C-alpha positions as CSV (number, residue, x, y, z in Angstrom):
1,X,-23.6,-8.5,5.4
2,X,-23.6,-10.3,2.0
3,X,-22.7,-8.8,-1.3
4,X,-26.3,-8.4,-2.5
5,X,-27.2,-6.3,0.6
6,X,-24.1,-4.1,0.3
7,X,-24.7,-3.4,-3.3
8,X,-28.4,-2.7,-2.8
9,X,-27.6,-0.2,0.0
10,X,-24.8,1.4,-2.0
11,X,-27.1,1.8,-5.0
12,X,-29.6,3.6,-2.8
13,X,-26.8,6.1,-2.1
14,X,-25.8,4.8,1.3
15,X,-22.1,5.4,1.8
16,X,-21.4,4.8,5.5
17,X,-20.6,1.1,6.2
18,X,-18.6,1.5,9.4
19,X,-17.9,-1.8,11.3
20,X,-19.6,-4.0,8.7
21,X,-18.4,-7.6,8.3
22,X,-17.7,-8.4,4.6
23,X,-15.2,-11.1,5.3
24,X,-14.8,-13.9,2.7
25,X,-17.2,-12.6,0.1
26,X,-16.6,-11.9,-3.6
27,X,-17.0,-8.2,-4.5
28,X,-14.9,-8.4,-7.7
29,X,-15.6,-5.7,-10.3
30,X,-17.8,-3.6,-8.1
31,X,-17.9,0.1,-7.8
32,X,-17.8,1.2,-4.1
33,X,-16.0,4.6,-4.7
34,X,-16.5,7.3,-2.0
35,X,-17.8,4.8,0.6
36,X,-16.7,4.6,4.3
37,X,-15.6,1.3,5.6
38,X,-13.9,2.4,8.8
39,X,-13.2,-0.6,11.1
40,X,-14.8,-2.9,8.5
41,X,-13.8,-6.6,8.2
42,X,-12.6,-7.6,4.8
43,X,-10.5,-10.6,5.8
44,X,-10.0,-12.8,2.7
45,X,-12.5,-10.8,0.7
46,X,-12.2,-10.6,-3.1
47,X,-12.2,-7.1,-4.6
48,X,-10.4,-7.9,-7.8
49,X,-10.8,-5.1,-10.4
50,X,-12.9,-3.2,-7.9
51,X,-13.3,0.6,-7.9
52,X,-12.5,1.9,-4.4
53,X,-11.3,5.4,-5.3
54,X,-11.6,7.9,-2.4
55,X,-12.8,5.3,0.1
56,X,-12.2,5.5,3.8
57,X,-10.8,2.2,5.1
58,X,-9.1,3.4,8.2
59,X,-8.4,0.6,10.8
60,X,-10.1,-1.9,8.6
61,X,-9.2,-5.6,8.7
62,X,-7.8,-6.4,5.3
63,X,-5.7,-9.5,6.1
64,X,-5.4,-11.8,3.0
65,X,-7.7,-9.5,0.9
66,X,-7.5,-9.8,-2.9
67,X,-7.2,-6.4,-4.4
68,X,-5.5,-7.4,-7.7
69,X,-5.9,-4.6,-10.3
70,X,-8.2,-2.7,-7.9
71,X,-8.4,1.1,-8.1
72,X,-7.7,2.7,-4.6
73,X,-6.6,6.1,-5.8
74,X,-7.0,8.7,-3.0
75,X,-8.1,6.2,-0.5
76,X,-7.5,6.4,3.3
77,X,-6.0,3.2,4.6
78,X,-4.5,4.5,7.9
79,X,-3.7,1.8,10.5
80,X,-5.0,-1.1,8.3
81,X,-3.8,-4.7,8.4
82,X,-3.0,-5.7,4.8
83,X,-0.8,-8.7,5.8
84,X,-0.6,-11.3,3.0
85,X,-2.9,-9.1,0.8
86,X,-2.7,-9.3,-3.0
87,X,-2.3,-5.8,-4.3
88,X,-0.6,-6.7,-7.5
89,X,-1.1,-4.1,-10.3
90,X,-3.4,-2.1,-8.0
91,X,-3.6,1.6,-8.3
92,X,-2.6,3.0,-4.8
93,X,-1.6,6.4,-6.0
94,X,-2.1,9.2,-3.5
95,X,-3.3,6.8,-0.9
96,X,-2.7,7.4,2.8
97,X,-1.2,4.2,4.3
98,X,0.2,5.7,7.4
99,X,1.1,3.1,10.0
100,X,-0.3,0.3,7.8
101,X,0.8,-3.3,8.0
102,X,1.7,-4.7,4.6
103,X,3.9,-7.6,5.8
104,X,4.3,-10.3,3.1
105,X,1.9,-8.4,0.8
106,X,2.1,-8.8,-3.0
107,X,2.6,-5.3,-4.5
108,X,4.0,-6.5,-7.8
109,X,3.6,-3.7,-10.4
110,X,1.5,-1.7,-8.0
111,X,1.2,2.1,-8.5
112,X,2.2,3.8,-5.3
113,X,3.0,7.2,-6.7
114,X,2.7,9.9,-4.1
115,X,1.5,7.4,-1.5
116,X,2.0,8.2,2.2
117,X,3.6,5.1,3.7
118,X,5.0,6.8,6.8
119,X,5.6,4.2,9.6
120,X,4.2,1.5,7.4
121,X,5.5,-2.1,7.9
122,X,6.4,-3.6,4.5
123,X,8.6,-6.3,5.8
124,X,9.0,-9.1,3.3
125,X,6.6,-7.5,0.9
126,X,7.0,-8.1,-2.9
127,X,7.5,-4.7,-4.5
128,X,8.8,-6.0,-7.8
129,X,8.3,-3.4,-10.5
130,X,6.2,-1.3,-8.1
131,X,6.2,2.5,-8.8
132,X,7.0,4.4,-5.6
133,X,7.7,7.7,-7.4
134,X,7.4,10.6,-4.8
135,X,6.2,8.1,-2.2
136,X,6.8,9.0,1.5
137,X,8.5,6.0,3.2
138,X,9.6,7.9,6.3
139,X,10.4,5.4,9.1
140,X,8.9,2.6,7.1
141,X,10.1,-1.0,7.5
142,X,11.2,-2.5,4.2
143,X,13.3,-5.3,5.8
144,X,13.3,-8.3,3.5
145,X,11.2,-6.6,0.9
146,X,11.8,-7.4,-2.8
147,X,12.5,-4.1,-4.6
148,X,13.6,-5.6,-7.9
149,X,13.0,-3.1,-10.7
150,X,11.0,-0.9,-8.4
151,X,10.9,2.8,-9.2
152,X,11.8,5.1,-6.3
153,X,12.3,8.4,-8.1
154,X,12.2,11.2,-5.5
155,X,11.0,8.9,-2.8
156,X,11.6,9.9,0.8
157,X,13.2,7.0,2.7
158,X,14.2,9.0,5.7
159,X,14.7,6.6,8.6
160,X,13.5,3.7,6.5
161,X,14.8,0.1,7.4
162,X,16.2,-1.5,4.3
163,X,18.1,-4.8,4.2
164,X,19.4,-4.0,0.8
165,X,18.6,-2.1,-2.3
166,X,19.0,-3.8,-5.7
167,X,21.0,-1.0,-7.4
168,X,21.5,-3.1,-10.6
169,X,17.8,-3.7,-11.1
170,X,16.1,-0.7,-9.4
171,X,15.4,2.7,-10.7
172,X,16.5,5.4,-8.3
173,X,17.0,9.1,-8.5
174,X,17.1,11.9,-5.9
175,X,16.2,9.6,-3.0
176,X,16.1,11.5,0.3
177,X,17.8,9.8,3.2
178,X,18.2,11.1,6.7
179,X,18.9,9.6,10.1
180,X,19.9,5.9,10.2
181,X,18.9,3.2,7.8
182,X,20.2,-0.2,7.2
183,X,21.5,-0.7,3.7
184,X,23.4,-3.9,2.9
185,X,24.3,-4.0,6.6
186,X,25.8,-0.5,6.6
187,X,24.5,2.5,8.5
188,X,24.1,5.9,6.8
189,X,23.6,8.9,9.0
190,X,22.5,12.4,8.1
191,X,22.7,12.2,4.3
192,X,20.1,14.7,3.1
193,X,20.0,13.4,-0.5
194,X,21.5,10.5,-2.4
195,X,21.5,10.6,-6.2
196,X,21.9,7.4,-8.0
197,X,22.1,7.1,-11.8
198,X,19.2,5.4,-13.6
């Protein structure tokens, strides 16, 4: 499907685009809010500045997608592949990213407030200045991720894998930690809450 057909069908109030192939096309600045793209193929698609609020993208192929400054508030992104995706400055607040793959993704200055990242793989992701306030990172993999100046106020990192946490540059308060995590090569077990000064 090309961009023109998608936008024509969306304009005619169609919202279900399950299994469509939209790989490699430019959909920057479009409004596709409330649409369903379950199992859709968006590999290397450009959606810069796009409005994708409340979309359903479960199990979609999003490898290498460009979502810079896109609005994905309240979107469902369960089991998606966002490897190498550009999500810099994107609004991902209240998104459900359960079991998503975000390996090597660019999440610089992304808004991930209240996001559900349970079991997500964020290995080697760039989260510089990302806002993870109240995010659920239970059992997430943040190995090799850059958290420089990231905000993790009230974030839940129970069981999360962390190579290190840049305490001098990050903003942390009331972080919840349970079970075992790796933190600068040390193991922490059964700490219900860690409070770190801002």
